[in-house]
N, C-alpha and C positions, 0 to 999 in steps of 0.2 A: 181876832185874826187881823193881820196887817193887809191893808189893800195894795200896798206897793212893796217891791223888793227893797230891802234896806241894806245899805252898805255903810260901814263904820270905819273911819280912818283916824288914828291918833294924830294930833297936831299940837305940839308944846304941852300945855297943861290941861287940855280939853280934847274933845273928839268932834270930828265933822261927820254929820250924818247926811247921806244922800238918800232920798226916797225916789225909786225909779219904777216906771211902768214895767210890769212883769214881761210883757211881750215885746215891746219896742226898745226898752231900756232908756226911754226918754226921761229926763230929770223932771220930777214933778215938785219936789221941794228939797231944801237943804237947810240945815240948822246945826247949831253946836250944842253939846251936852257935856256935863261933868261926868266923872267915873260912876256915880250912883245912878245918874240918868241913863247912862249906857247899860248899866246892869238891869234896870227896869225895863228898858226897850228890849233887850235881848230876851228877857222872860216873856214879854208880850208876843214877841216874834215866835216863841215856841208855843204859842196858843194858851198860855196860862191866864187865869182870871185874876182880878184884882185882890180877892182874898188870898189866894195862893201866892201871889207875888208879895203881898204884904208880909206874910208869914215867913217866906224865904229871905226877904230883905231885912226883916227884923232879926233874924238869926245871923245873917251875913254880916250886919253892921252892928250887932249887939245893941240894939236901940229898942225902946218901948214900942210895942205893936200899935198902940193908939197913934203915936206920932207918925210912924211909918205908913199906917193905913191912910192917914190924911194926905201925905205926900204922894202915895201911889194913886189915890183917886184924883188928886189935882193933875197929876201927870197924865193919867188916862183921859181926863176931860180935855186937856190940851191936844193930845193926839186925835181925839174925836173931832174937835173944832178945826184942826188942820186937814181933817178928812183922810187921815192916815190909817184909821181903824174902822 
């Protein structure tokens, strides 16, 4: 589950993500992602777990589950380190 309200805006060939406090709207973090990063983030925002996201992303991108699972775990670790989850 995400600790902050997530807002995503397209900008050229990537997306800007703003993490804001649920109550005050204060900006807590901002970063950019590519399309697959946004897809993963949206699935995390829906409360899905790493395994579910890995399977969905594997089907969505027609990529091997082993490769996608590693990417999703790495992405989840980064979100945790940023304090977003």
